[in-house]
All heavy atoms as an XYZ file, in Angstrom:
852
protein
N       0.850     -1.168      0.000
C       0.000      0.000      0.000
C       0.900      1.238      0.000
O       1.852      1.324      0.772
C      -0.897     -0.023      1.239
C      -1.959      1.026      1.225
S      -3.260      0.663      2.386
C      -2.883      1.839      3.639
N       0.621      2.241     -0.851
C       1.473      3.428     -0.887
C       1.325      4.235      0.397
O       0.315      4.165      1.095
C       0.949      4.205     -2.093
C      -0.432      3.706     -2.311
C      -0.440      2.284     -1.824
N       2.357      5.010      0.692
C       2.309      5.831      1.904
C       1.297      6.947      1.724
O       0.999      7.368      0.602
C       3.691      6.445      2.197
O       4.068      7.249      1.073
C       4.720      5.352      2.421
N       0.778      7.431      2.835
C      -0.246      8.473      2.789
C       0.400      9.821      2.494
O       1.524     10.097      2.902
C      -0.983      8.554      4.116
C      -1.851      7.367      4.412
C      -2.571      7.527      5.736
O      -2.111      8.234      6.601
N      -3.699      6.861      5.865
N      -0.341     10.670      1.799
C       0.139     12.015      1.538
C      -0.047     12.865      2.798
O      -0.714     12.463      3.754
C      -0.625     12.634      0.368
O      -1.967     12.855      0.745
N       0.519     14.049      2.758
C       0.418     14.941      3.914
C      -1.044     15.309      4.185
O      -1.487     15.357      5.330
C       1.223     16.201      3.658
C       1.212     17.166      4.831
C       2.029     18.382      4.555
N       3.415     17.999      4.366
C       4.319     18.763      3.768
N       3.980     19.927      3.295
N       5.560     18.357      3.637
N      -1.805     15.556      3.117
C      -3.224     15.914      3.286
C      -4.009     14.751      3.884
O      -4.881     14.946      4.729
C      -3.829     16.323      1.946
N      -3.699     13.517      3.451
C      -4.389     12.355      4.007
C      -4.061     12.173      5.484
O      -4.926     11.860      6.294
C      -4.020     11.102      3.228
C      -4.609     11.051      1.838
C      -4.051      9.909      1.024
O      -2.941      9.432      1.250
N      -4.833      9.443      0.054
N      -2.798     12.381      5.844
C      -2.422     12.257      7.260
C      -3.103     13.333      8.089
O      -3.540     13.089      9.199
C      -0.905     12.360      7.413
C      -0.166     11.139      6.914
C       1.291     11.160      7.336
N       2.005     12.348      6.919
C       2.767     12.437      5.828
N       2.906     11.401      5.042
N       3.382     13.557      5.530
N      -3.214     14.552      7.543
C      -3.865     15.637      8.275
C      -5.342     15.333      8.484
O      -5.883     15.533      9.564
C      -3.707     16.935      7.481
C      -4.091     18.166      8.269
C      -3.856     19.451      7.504
N      -2.488     19.549      7.047
C      -2.138     19.856      5.796
N      -3.048     20.108      4.895
N      -0.876     19.928      5.445
N      -6.022     14.818      7.439
C      -7.435     14.457      7.600
C      -7.606     13.336      8.610
O      -8.547     13.317      9.386
C      -8.019     14.045      6.248
C      -8.380     15.210      5.369
C      -9.229     14.759      4.206
N      -8.550     13.804      3.361
C      -7.915     14.083      2.236
N      -7.894     15.301      1.803
N      -7.308     13.145      1.540
N      -6.677     12.372      8.603
C      -6.759     11.254      9.545
C      -6.608     11.764     10.979
O      -7.294     11.302     11.881
C      -5.667     10.220      9.222
C      -5.705      9.000     10.097
C      -6.903      8.121      9.810
O      -7.431      8.132      8.712
N      -7.321      7.364     10.781
N      -5.717     12.733     11.183
C      -5.506     13.270     12.529
C      -6.720     14.070     12.999
O      -7.041     14.085     14.187
C      -4.265     14.152     12.548
N      -7.417     14.740     12.073
C      -8.576     15.531     12.451
C      -9.827     14.697     12.634
O     -10.754     15.110     13.299
C      -8.855     16.591     11.383
C      -7.808     17.666     11.341
C      -8.025     18.620     10.191
O      -8.856     18.367      9.327
N      -7.270     19.706     10.166
N      -9.846     13.527     12.060
C     -11.018     12.653     12.125
C     -11.187     12.128     13.557
O     -10.218     11.735     14.204
C     -10.816     11.484     11.161
C     -12.094     10.761     10.830
C     -11.857      9.691      9.816
N     -11.386     10.266      8.549
C     -10.700      9.601      7.647
N     -10.370      8.358      7.848
N     -10.316     10.184      6.533
N     -12.407     12.093     14.081
C     -12.605     11.550     15.431
C     -12.342     10.050     15.444
O     -12.359      9.377     14.416
C     -14.075     11.845     15.737
C     -14.705     12.065     14.416
C     -13.639     12.577     13.497
N     -12.094      9.549     16.605
C     -11.800      8.126     16.762
C     -12.941      7.273     16.230
O     -14.106      7.560     16.466
C     -11.577      7.815     18.238
O     -11.488      6.433     18.438
N     -12.616      6.212     15.509
C     -13.624      5.346     14.912
C     -14.048      4.220     15.852
O     -14.870      3.401     15.506
C     -13.083      4.735     13.609
C     -12.765      5.765     12.548
C     -14.000      6.487     12.055
O     -15.093      5.943     12.085
N     -13.834      7.720     11.634
N     -13.457      4.166     17.029
C     -13.784      3.087     17.964
C     -15.148      3.320     18.589
O     -15.490      4.446     18.961
C     -12.747      3.017     19.078
C     -11.376      2.677     18.562
C     -10.419      2.600     19.705
N      -9.064      2.552     19.183
C      -8.002      2.859     19.869
N      -8.113      3.233     21.130
N      -6.823      2.793     19.320
N     -15.942      2.266     18.768
C     -17.251      2.438     19.409
C     -17.082      2.672     20.912
O     -16.091      2.276     21.518
C     -17.966      1.113     19.131
C     -16.874      0.137     18.887
C     -15.724      0.908     18.298
N     -18.043      3.350     21.501
C     -18.034      3.596     22.942
C     -18.174      2.279     23.693
O     -18.956      1.417     23.314
C     -19.198      4.533     23.321
C     -19.111      5.908     22.728
C     -18.076      6.764     23.423
O     -17.894      6.578     24.645
O     -17.456      7.589     22.752
N     -17.423      2.144     24.775
C     -17.549      0.933     25.589
C     -18.704      1.109     26.551
O     -18.872      2.145     27.168
C     -16.272      0.697     26.396
C     -15.145      0.178     25.542
C     -13.975     -0.190     26.380
N     -14.397     -1.180     27.365
C     -13.584     -1.776     28.210
N     -12.315     -1.486     28.210
N     -14.025     -2.654     29.071
N     -19.492      0.103     26.675
C     -20.584      0.171     27.634
C     -20.121     -0.485     28.939
O     -19.268     -1.349     28.951
C     -21.815     -0.556     27.098
O     -21.497     -1.908     26.867
N     -20.710     -0.049     30.034
C     -20.355     -0.603     31.333
C     -21.046     -1.954     31.458
O     -22.251     -2.073     31.328
C     -20.799      0.346     32.466
C     -20.491     -0.260     33.808
C     -20.128      1.688     32.295
N     -20.277     -2.964     31.674
C     -20.834     -4.306     31.787
C     -19.855     -5.192     32.535
O     -18.977     -4.728     33.260
N     -19.968     -6.472     32.341
C     -19.096     -7.426     33.012
C     -17.690     -7.254     32.478
O     -17.457     -7.198     31.285
C     -19.598     -8.870     32.768
C     -18.677     -9.871     33.436
C     -21.015     -9.011     33.260
N     -16.722     -7.148     33.389
C     -15.332     -7.052     32.994
C     -14.895     -5.636     32.686
O     -13.773     -5.428     32.277
N     -15.753     -4.661     32.900
C     -15.363     -3.284     32.636
C     -14.663     -2.710     33.866
O     -14.793     -3.228     34.962
C     -16.590     -2.450     32.279
O     -17.409     -2.308     33.411
N     -13.910     -1.623     33.698
C     -13.208     -1.042     34.848
C     -14.140     -0.577     35.957
O     -13.719     -0.446     37.100
C     -12.464      0.143     34.237
C     -12.382     -0.118     32.783
C     -13.554     -0.980     32.461
N     -15.397     -0.346     35.679
C     -16.317      0.096     36.724
C     -16.624     -1.034     37.705
O     -17.035     -0.786     38.824
C     -17.609      0.606     36.097
N     -16.412     -2.295     37.298
C     -16.675     -3.417     38.180
C     -15.569     -3.635     39.206
O     -15.768     -4.307     40.203
C     -16.839     -4.711     37.371
C     -18.124     -4.678     36.556
O     -19.014     -3.863     36.882
O     -18.214     -5.464     35.602
N     -14.418     -3.087     38.942
C     -13.286     -3.294     39.857
C     -13.520     -2.451     41.096
O     -13.823     -1.271     41.013
C     -11.964     -2.876     39.162
C     -10.793     -3.035     40.109
C     -11.765     -3.672     37.896
N     -13.353     -3.064     42.243
C     -13.564     -2.324     43.486
C     -12.246     -1.707     43.923
O     -11.177     -2.309     43.795
C     -14.085     -3.260     44.593
O     -13.140     -4.320     44.772
C     -15.431     -3.844     44.225
N     -12.329     -0.484     44.396
C     -11.138      0.223     44.851
C     -10.821     -0.200     46.277
O     -11.715     -0.561     47.045
C     -11.396      1.719     44.787
N      -9.539     -0.143     46.669
C      -9.199     -0.458     48.056
C      -9.780      0.604     48.982
O     -10.013      1.733     48.557
C      -7.671     -0.435     48.079
C      -7.263      0.319     46.854
C      -8.365      0.169     45.875
N     -10.040      0.267     50.197
C     -10.611      1.238     51.146
C      -9.708      2.463     51.262
O      -8.494      2.383     51.128
C     -10.693      0.486     52.469
C     -10.565     -0.958     52.110
C      -9.860     -1.041     50.821
N     -10.335      3.591     51.511
C      -9.597      4.845     51.615
C      -8.610      4.823     52.772
O      -7.579      5.472     52.720
C     -10.579      6.002     51.779
N      -8.922      4.059     53.833
C      -8.030      4.016     54.985
C      -6.693      3.376     54.620
O      -5.651      3.745     55.140
C      -8.670      3.228     56.140
C      -9.948      3.830     56.701
C     -11.173      3.460     55.872
O     -11.205      2.384     55.252
O     -12.093      4.288     55.837
N      -6.708      2.382     53.715
C      -5.468      1.720     53.327
C      -4.573      2.653     52.515
O      -3.356      2.555     52.573
C      -5.777      0.473     52.482
C      -6.423     -0.644     53.259
C      -6.708     -1.833     52.363
O      -6.143     -1.894     51.261
O      -7.478     -2.694     52.778
N      -5.146      3.535     51.755
C      -4.362      4.435     50.926
C      -3.914      5.668     51.699
O      -3.013      6.374     51.269
C      -5.180      4.887     49.706
C      -5.542      3.776     48.722
C      -6.448      4.327     47.642
C      -4.294      3.173     48.102
N      -4.513      5.948     52.817
C      -4.141      7.093     53.632
C      -4.753      8.396     53.144
O      -4.343      9.459     53.562
N      -5.661      8.296     52.255
C      -6.311      9.514     51.764
C      -7.751      9.191     51.412
O      -8.104      8.050     51.196
C      -5.578     10.076     50.554
C      -5.516      9.090     49.404
C      -4.680      9.612     48.261
O      -4.257     10.751     48.289
N      -4.446      8.790     47.273
N      -8.545     10.212     51.364
C      -9.944     10.021     51.007
C     -10.062      9.970     49.487
O      -9.473     10.774     48.772
C     -10.785     11.165     51.567
N     -10.801      8.994     48.993
C     -10.998      8.857     47.550
C     -12.466      9.046     47.227
O     -13.334      8.602     47.975
C     -10.577      7.465     47.078
C      -9.091      7.251     47.077
S      -8.649      5.678     46.377
C      -9.327      5.764     44.759
N     -12.759      9.688     46.126
C     -14.164      9.802     45.742
C     -14.663      8.430     45.280
O     -13.887      7.609     44.788
C     -14.148     10.797     44.580
C     -12.767     10.723     44.034
C     -11.884     10.370     45.200
N     -15.918      8.143     45.468
C     -16.432      6.851     45.034
C     -16.357      6.730     43.505
O     -16.509      7.716     42.782
C     -17.881      6.849     45.520
C     -18.224      8.292     45.673
C     -16.954      8.988     46.048
N     -16.067      5.511     43.072
C     -16.005      5.269     41.632
C     -17.414      5.110     41.089
O     -18.193      4.305     41.569
C     -15.198      4.004     41.329
C     -13.719      4.059     41.658
C     -13.080      2.718     41.390
C     -13.034      5.117     40.826
N     -17.716      5.890     40.108
C     -19.033      5.798     39.472
C     -18.806      5.802     37.967
O     -18.008      6.582     37.455
C     -19.906      6.972     39.877
N     -19.501      4.922     37.294
C     -19.306      4.922     35.836
C     -19.933      6.173     35.220
O     -21.047      6.552     35.556
C     -20.048      3.668     35.378
C     -21.047      3.396     36.449
C     -20.422      3.894     37.733
N     -19.166      6.824     34.419
C     -19.681      8.005     33.737
C     -19.702      7.710     32.245
O     -18.689      7.401     31.648
C     -18.800      9.231     34.002
O     -17.465      8.931     33.620
C     -18.826      9.616     35.470
N     -20.870      7.773     31.713
C     -21.022      7.553     30.285
C     -21.276      8.892     29.614
O     -22.104      9.679     30.068
C     -22.194      6.607     29.991
C     -22.051      5.190     30.540
C     -23.295      4.387     30.222
C     -20.841      4.531     29.907
N     -20.574      9.141     28.566
C     -20.739     10.375     27.827
C     -21.565     10.062     26.585
O     -21.191      9.218     25.785
C     -19.370     10.957     27.416
C     -19.563     12.216     26.593
C     -18.531     11.226     28.639
N     -22.689     10.732     26.494
C     -23.546     10.532     25.331
C     -22.999     11.359     24.169
O     -22.856     12.576     24.302
C     -24.984     10.985     25.644
C     -25.747     10.045     26.534
C     -26.089      8.752     25.828
O     -26.388      8.795     24.620
O     -26.049      7.718     26.487
N     -22.686     10.748     23.068
C     -22.227     11.550     21.932
C     -23.399     12.336     21.346
O     -24.491     11.808     21.175
C     -21.709     10.523     20.932
C     -22.419      9.250     21.297
C     -22.667      9.320     22.771
N     -23.165     13.617     21.101
C     -24.226     14.439     20.551
C     -24.231     14.293     19.039
O     -23.183     14.373     18.409
C     -24.022     15.894     20.937
C     -24.148     16.112     22.431
C     -24.099     17.579     22.769
O     -24.014     18.416     21.892
N     -24.157     17.887     24.052
N     -25.389     14.047     18.472
C     -25.428     13.887     17.012
C     -25.101     15.205     16.328
O     -25.430     16.284     16.822
C     -26.870     13.466     16.726
C     -27.641     13.954     17.908
C     -26.686     13.915     19.083
N     -24.422     15.112     15.223
C     -24.068     16.307     14.469
C     -25.333     16.881     13.826
O     -26.232     16.158     13.432
C     -23.048     15.960     13.394
N     -25.362     18.180     13.758
C     -26.513     18.840     13.145
C     -26.535     18.496     11.660
O     -25.500     18.530     11.004
C     -26.422     20.349     13.335
N     -27.681     18.141     11.126
C     -27.729     17.804      9.697
C     -27.438     19.034      8.858
O     -27.881     20.134      9.178
C     -29.160     17.316      9.488
C     -29.936     17.916     10.601
C     -28.974     18.044     11.759
N     -26.657     18.832      7.803
C     -26.303     19.935      6.924
C     -27.453     20.205      5.967
O     -28.037     19.285      5.432
C     -25.054     19.595      6.129
C     -23.840     19.457      7.011
C     -22.638     19.139      6.207
N     -22.276     20.311      5.423
C     -21.313     20.329      4.539
N     -20.624     19.239      4.299
N     -21.023     21.406      3.878
N     -27.764     21.474      5.780
C     -28.841     21.786      4.823
C     -28.364     21.498      3.406
O     -27.170     21.489      3.141
C     -29.075     23.286      5.033
C     -27.820     23.800      5.631
C     -27.226     22.659      6.408
N     -29.283     21.262      2.495
C     -28.887     21.026      1.106
C     -28.158     22.234      0.535
O     -28.296     23.343      1.034
C     -30.197     20.785      0.369
C     -31.262     20.769      1.386
C     -30.706     21.171      2.697
N     -27.372     22.006     -0.519
C     -26.553     23.066     -1.100
C     -27.363     24.282     -1.521
O     -26.949     25.411     -1.327
C     -25.811     22.540     -2.320
C     -24.460     22.052     -2.007
C     -23.737     21.720     -3.296
N     -22.634     20.863     -2.998
C     -21.413     21.301     -2.784
N     -21.151     22.568     -2.881
N     -20.451     20.464     -2.489
N     -28.510     24.056     -2.089
C     -29.304     25.175     -2.590
C     -29.694     26.114     -1.452
O     -29.640     27.329     -1.591
C     -30.544     24.668     -3.304
N     -30.074     25.575     -0.312
C     -30.499     26.439      0.784
C     -29.307     27.076      1.486
O     -29.445     28.112      2.112
C     -31.346     25.652      1.778
O     -30.562     24.664      2.397
N     -28.134     26.465      1.407
C     -26.960     27.086      1.991
C     -26.580     28.339      1.212
O     -26.055     29.271      1.765
C     -25.769     26.128      1.995
C     -25.803     25.160      3.154
C     -24.532     24.398      3.221
N     -24.644     23.260      2.317
C     -23.640     22.549      1.894
N     -22.425     22.837      2.233
N     -23.828     21.530      1.098
N     -26.843     28.351     -0.062
C     -26.477     29.485     -0.888
C     -27.617     30.479     -1.033
O     -27.532     31.401     -1.819
C     -26.062     28.997     -2.272
C     -24.795     28.195     -2.228
C     -24.352     27.863     -3.605
N     -23.144     27.066     -3.548
C     -22.568     26.540     -4.582
N     -23.084     26.705     -5.776
N     -21.475     25.838     -4.450
N     -28.687     30.291     -0.293
C     -29.839     31.158     -0.461
C     -29.531     32.591     -0.044
O     -30.214     33.506     -0.470
C     -31.029     30.621      0.325
O     -30.718     30.632      1.706
N     -28.522     32.813      0.762
C     -28.165     34.157      1.179
C     -27.517     34.952      0.056
O     -27.492     36.170      0.090
N     -26.990     34.281     -0.949
C     -26.349     34.968     -2.048
C     -27.385     35.325     -3.109
O     -28.284     34.544     -3.399
C     -25.274     34.085     -2.673
C     -24.153     33.732     -1.722
C     -23.165     32.783     -2.383
O     -23.403     32.299     -3.455
N     -22.073     32.521     -1.707
N     -27.213     36.486     -3.674
C     -28.118     36.889     -4.750
C     -27.675     36.247     -6.041
O     -26.489     36.074     -6.286
C     -28.104     38.396     -4.914
C     -28.865     39.095     -3.839
C     -28.981     40.575     -4.050
N     -28.635     41.017     -5.392
C     -28.406     42.262     -5.720
N     -28.473     43.181     -4.800
N     -28.099     42.592     -6.947
N     -28.626     35.910     -6.859
C     -28.311     35.355     -8.164
C     -27.760     36.476     -9.039
O     -28.292     37.583     -9.074
C     -29.550     34.751     -8.796
N     -26.675     36.178     -9.736
C     -26.056     37.175    -10.593
C     -26.932     37.418    -11.817
O     -27.417     36.482    -12.447
C     -24.683     36.706    -11.025
N     -27.145     38.675    -12.124
C     -27.945     39.017    -13.291
C     -27.085     38.852    -14.535
O     -25.908     39.218    -14.525
C     -28.432     40.453    -13.181
C     -29.374     40.682    -12.023
C     -29.785     42.143    -11.919
O     -29.477     42.919    -12.847
O     -30.397     42.481    -10.914
N     -27.642     38.308    -15.603
C     -26.841     38.163    -16.828
C     -26.521     39.541    -17.406
O     -27.377     40.429    -17.454
C     -27.745     37.354    -17.753
C     -29.117     37.540    -17.222
C     -28.982     37.768    -15.749
N     -25.269     39.702    -17.825
C     -24.845     40.979    -18.378
C     -25.141     41.021    -19.864
O     -25.032     40.025    -20.569
C     -23.349     41.165    -18.138
C     -22.924     41.206    -16.674
C     -21.425     41.303    -16.562
C     -23.582     42.374    -15.969
N     -25.517     42.194    -20.352
C     -25.828     42.378    -21.759
C     -24.628     43.034    -22.436
O     -24.345     44.215    -22.213
C     -27.080     43.248    -21.905
C     -27.512     43.386    -23.348
O     -27.167     42.493    -24.148
O     -28.197     44.365    -23.663
N     -23.901     42.254    -23.221
C     -22.710     42.759    -23.900
C     -23.012     43.210    -25.331
O     -22.091     43.554    -26.067
C     -21.637     41.670    -23.944
C     -21.065     41.356    -22.591
C     -21.331     40.149    -21.974
C     -20.248     42.256    -21.930
C     -20.803     39.849    -20.740
C     -19.714     41.974    -20.696
C     -19.991     40.759    -20.100
O     -19.477     40.466    -18.888
N     -24.262     43.208    -25.746
C     -24.582     43.548    -27.134
C     -24.162     44.974    -27.472
O     -23.731     45.253    -28.592
C     -26.062     43.338    -27.401
O     -26.827     44.185    -26.573
N     -24.267     45.900    -26.529
C     -23.841     47.281    -26.770
C     -22.332     47.360    -26.962
O     -21.841     48.110    -27.791
C     -24.262     48.166    -25.592
C     -25.756     48.246    -25.370
C     -26.423     49.129    -26.394
O     -25.825     50.080    -26.886
N     -27.657     48.804    -26.750
N     -21.579     46.578    -26.172
C     -20.124     46.620    -26.237
C     -19.596     46.056    -27.549
O     -18.579     46.522    -28.068
C     -19.514     45.848    -25.064
C     -19.879     46.463    -23.726
O     -20.168     47.678    -23.697
O     -19.878     45.723    -22.723
N     -20.243     45.029    -28.081
C     -19.733     44.345    -29.256
C     -20.434     44.768    -30.546
O     -20.231     44.169    -31.590
C     -19.861     42.833    -29.084
C     -18.944     42.313    -28.005
C     -19.460     41.780    -26.840
C     -17.572     42.369    -28.156
C     -18.621     41.309    -25.846
C     -16.729     41.909    -27.175
C     -17.258     41.382    -26.018
O     -16.434     40.927    -25.046
N     -21.240     45.796    -30.521
C     -21.948     46.239    -31.729
C     -20.975     46.707    -32.796
O     -21.120     46.373    -33.983
C     -22.929     47.353    -31.378
N     -19.954     47.460    -32.415
C     -18.980     47.945    -33.405
C     -18.165     46.785    -33.977
O     -17.860     46.766    -35.179
C     -18.060     49.004    -32.792
O     -17.314     48.426    -31.732
N     -17.833     45.813    -33.140
C     -17.091     44.641    -33.632
C     -17.936     43.843    -34.611
O     -17.427     43.368    -35.642
C     -16.679     43.742    -32.470
O     -15.862     44.443    -31.576
N     -19.212     43.716    -34.325
C     -20.104     42.969    -35.212
C     -20.210     43.672    -36.572
O     -20.158     43.038    -37.626
C     -21.485     42.831    -34.572
C     -22.414     41.928    -35.377
C     -23.777     41.738    -34.718
N     -23.675     41.233    -33.356
C     -24.147     41.880    -32.284
N     -24.758     43.036    -32.414
N     -24.016     41.370    -31.089
N     -20.327     44.998    -36.548
C     -20.380     45.764    -37.803
C     -19.111     45.567    -38.623
O     -19.164     45.370    -39.834
C     -20.545     47.245    -37.499
C     -21.910     47.767    -37.855
C     -21.979     49.214    -37.556
N     -21.509     49.292    -36.161
C     -21.392     50.400    -35.447
N     -21.678     51.520    -35.965
N     -20.988     50.383    -34.206
N     -17.951     45.611    -37.964
C     -16.678     45.412    -38.669
C     -16.591     44.016    -39.269
O     -16.129     43.836    -40.399
C     -15.497     45.642    -37.726
C     -15.362     47.105    -37.315
O     -15.933     47.973    -38.020
O     -14.691     47.365    -36.301
N     -17.039     42.990    -38.520
C     -16.986     41.622    -39.041
C     -17.913     41.451    -40.242
O     -17.559     40.774    -41.217
C     -17.347     40.622    -37.931
C     -16.294     40.443    -36.838
C     -16.847     39.580    -35.718
C     -15.045     39.823    -37.411
N     -19.088     42.074    -40.197
C     -20.009     41.989    -41.336
C     -19.375     42.662    -42.553
O     -19.432     42.144    -43.679
C     -21.372     42.630    -40.975
C     -22.230     42.822    -42.219
C     -22.091     41.779    -39.957
N     -18.739     43.794    -42.336
C     -18.069     44.496    -43.434
C     -16.953     43.627    -44.033
O     -16.807     43.554    -45.263
C     -17.501     45.812    -42.915
C     -16.992     46.717    -43.999
C     -16.553     48.056    -43.440
N     -17.657     48.686    -42.727
C     -17.490     49.557    -41.730
N     -16.289     49.871    -41.320
N     -18.529     50.084    -41.139
N     -16.170     42.940    -43.185
C     -15.100     42.052    -43.662
C     -15.678     40.911    -44.486
O     -15.143     40.553    -45.541
C     -14.271     41.531    -42.470
C     -13.448     42.662    -41.861
C     -13.355     40.387    -42.902
C     -12.793     42.308    -40.552
N     -16.780     40.328    -44.051
C     -17.403     39.211    -44.778
C     -17.895     39.681    -46.142
O     -17.682     39.008    -47.167
C     -18.556     38.595    -43.941
C     -19.414     37.669    -44.776
C     -18.001     37.876    -42.738
N     -18.527     40.849    -46.196
C     -19.048     41.364    -47.464
C     -17.894     41.640    -48.434
O     -17.940     41.259    -49.620
C     -19.903     42.634    -47.234
C     -20.215     43.345    -48.546
C     -21.168     42.272    -46.495
N     -16.837     42.271    -47.960
C     -15.688     42.574    -48.822
C     -15.029     41.291    -49.319
O     -14.661     41.173    -50.495
C     -14.679     43.478    -48.078
C     -15.293     44.860    -47.863
C     -13.371     43.597    -48.847
C     -14.466     45.770    -46.986
N     -14.902     40.270    -48.434
C     -14.265     39.008    -48.858
C     -15.119     38.287    -49.902
O     -14.580     37.711    -50.861
C     -13.986     38.108    -47.657
O     -15.194     37.729    -47.042
N     -16.448     38.337    -49.777
C     -17.321     37.695    -50.776
C     -17.198     38.424    -52.120
O     -17.104     37.788    -53.180
C     -18.778     37.667    -50.269
C     -18.908     36.676    -49.127
C     -19.736     37.307    -51.394
C     -20.259     36.679    -48.438
N     -17.161     39.752    -52.077
C     -17.024     40.534    -53.318
C     -15.686     40.217    -53.979
O     -15.605     39.994    -55.205
C     -17.187     42.048    -53.038
C     -16.760     42.884    -54.236
C     -18.607     42.352    -52.630
N     -14.599     40.195    -53.214
C     -13.274     39.895    -53.779
C     -13.220     38.480    -54.340
O     -12.608     38.236    -55.393
C     -12.189     40.108    -52.734
C     -11.883     41.564    -52.375
C     -10.851     41.632    -51.270
C     -11.405     42.342    -53.591
N     -13.845     37.524    -53.674
C     -13.870     36.142    -54.172
C     -14.645     36.078    -55.492
O     -14.208     35.410    -56.451
C     -14.503     35.213    -53.129
C     -14.447     33.764    -53.490
C     -13.260     33.075    -53.445
C     -15.592     33.108    -53.909
C     -13.197     31.736    -53.780
C     -15.550     31.780    -54.257
C     -14.354     31.073    -54.191
N     -15.748     36.796    -55.582
C     -16.534     36.828    -56.818
C     -15.734     37.461    -57.949
O     -15.754     36.989    -59.105
C     -17.837     37.581    -56.595
N     -14.987     38.526    -57.656
C     -14.135     39.164    -58.662
C     -13.053     38.198    -59.126
O     -12.754     38.096    -60.325
C     -13.533     40.479    -58.122
C     -12.442     41.023    -59.033
C     -14.623     41.513    -57.912
N     -12.444     37.441    -58.204
C     -11.413     36.457    -58.569
C     -11.985     35.390    -59.497
O     -11.363     35.035    -60.506
C     -10.857     35.767    -57.299
C      -9.615     36.383    -56.782
S      -8.900     35.558    -55.344
C      -9.687     34.021    -55.200
N     -13.165     34.888    -59.197
C     -13.795     33.856    -60.027
C     -14.126     34.439    -61.399
O     -13.888     33.796    -62.447
C     -15.054     33.293    -59.324
C     -15.849     32.410    -60.271
C     -14.657     32.542    -58.085
N     -14.627     35.670    -61.438
C     -14.965     36.313    -62.722
C     -13.721     36.525    -63.576
O     -13.732     36.291    -64.794
C     -15.667     37.644    -62.477
N     -12.652     36.958    -62.994
C     -11.393     37.176    -63.738
C     -10.845     35.848    -64.252
O     -10.359     35.767    -65.402
C     -10.358     37.901    -62.856
C     -10.781     39.344    -62.648
C      -8.974     37.880    -63.499
C      -9.900     40.116    -61.699
N     -10.928     34.787    -63.441
C     -10.383     33.494    -63.884
C     -11.188     32.925    -65.060
O     -10.619     32.296    -65.948
C     -10.344     32.488    -62.733
O     -11.648     32.116    -62.384
N     -12.524     33.151    -65.132
C     -13.328     32.659    -66.237
C     -13.255     33.575    -67.477
O     -13.521     33.145    -68.594
C     -14.806     32.471    -65.825
C     -15.035     31.236    -65.004
C     -15.608     31.325    -63.740
C     -14.708     29.980    -65.502
C     -15.837     30.196    -62.991
C     -14.935     28.856    -64.737
C     -15.499     28.951    -63.488
N     -12.918     34.810    -67.264
C     -12.885     35.743    -68.393
C     -11.646     35.544    -69.274
O     -11.652     35.936    -70.432
C     -12.964     37.178    -67.924
O     -11.763     37.519    -67.253
N     -10.625     34.970    -68.751
C      -9.408     34.716    -69.497
C      -8.501     35.900    -69.605
O      -7.615     35.951    -70.438
N      -8.682     36.889    -68.753
C      -7.794     38.055    -68.772
C      -6.402     37.693    -68.241
O      -5.426     38.295    -68.644
C      -8.390     39.188    -67.943
C      -9.665     39.833    -68.493
C     -10.203     40.858    -67.528
C      -9.389     40.469    -69.844
N      -6.332     36.748    -67.424
C      -5.045     36.370    -66.856
C      -4.588     35.024    -67.391
O      -5.195     34.119    -67.724
C      -5.089     36.327    -65.323
C      -5.418     37.695    -64.791
C      -3.750     35.875    -64.785
C      -5.470     37.795    -63.328
């Protein structure tokens, strides 16, 4: 298996532990009895199993509703900007057609 990239290692480190929560049952550390406080020479708090309930992650809204705060961009009208370019291109096409017709006429006339 190839080694992980830096980004993969970073994601792995940020990912929460995949191990399931242990439940208190037979053979768990909560079943072990502590020695009396008098033997240790200090007062100990009683051992009580503490279970932490994992809080479910809030469901993510669909993409469309997440972007609802953004305004839709209005389409820009570039027809005014390119009107002069369009006129020039039409003029070029007309001149090229006229020149091509003149070339064909000269070639059939036998002047050259």
